[in-house]
C-alpha positions in Angstrom: 55.4 104.4 53.1 57.1 107.7 52.2 60.6 108.2 53.7 61.5 111.5 55.5 65.0 113.0 55.2 64.4 115.4 58.0 65.8 113.3 60.8 68.9 112.3 58.4 69.5 116.2 57.9 69.1 117.0 61.8 71.5 114.0 62.5 74.0 115.6 60.0 73.6 118.9 61.6 74.2 117.4 65.2 77.5 115.6 63.8 78.8 118.8 62.4 78.1 120.5 65.7 80.1 117.9 67.3 83.0 118.3 64.8 83.0 121.9 65.4 82.9 121.8 69.3 85.5 119.1 69.3 87.9 121.4 67.1 87.1 124.2 69.3 87.9 122.3 72.4 91.3 121.3 71.3 92.1 124.6 69.9 91.3 126.2 73.5 93.2 123.4 75.2 96.1 124.2 73.1 96.1 127.8 74.2 95.5 126.8 77.8 91.7 128.2 78.1 90.6 125.5 80.3 87.3 127.0 81.2 86.2 127.1 77.4 87.7 123.8 76.9 85.2 122.3 79.6 82.3 124.3 78.1 83.0 122.6 74.8 83.4 119.3 76.3 79.7 119.6 78.1 78.5 120.8 74.9 79.8 117.7 73.1 78.3 115.4 75.9 74.9 116.9 75.6 74.7 116.6 72.0 74.9 112.9 72.1 71.4 112.5 73.7 69.9 115.1 71.3 71.4 113.0 68.5 69.9 109.6 70.2 66.5 111.2 70.5 66.4 112.3 66.8 67.4 108.8 65.9 64.9 107.2 68.0 61.9 109.5 66.9 62.9 109.8 63.2 64.1 106.2 62.2 61.8 103.3 62.3 63.7 100.3 63.4 60.8 98.0 61.8 61.1 99.4 58.5 
């Protein structure tokens, strides 16, 4: 069976987005922009189920 690297690439994209939004959240918290801090934190929390769905759909555990 041929392996697909698309799910791995998508997981890397989600990881990069997590890093970007975490850095943005810390930056906004430092400058006391709490609304933007909360928005970035919510986006980070929403990216977790996306990564989990990509993992479950793309990676066959039985391989």
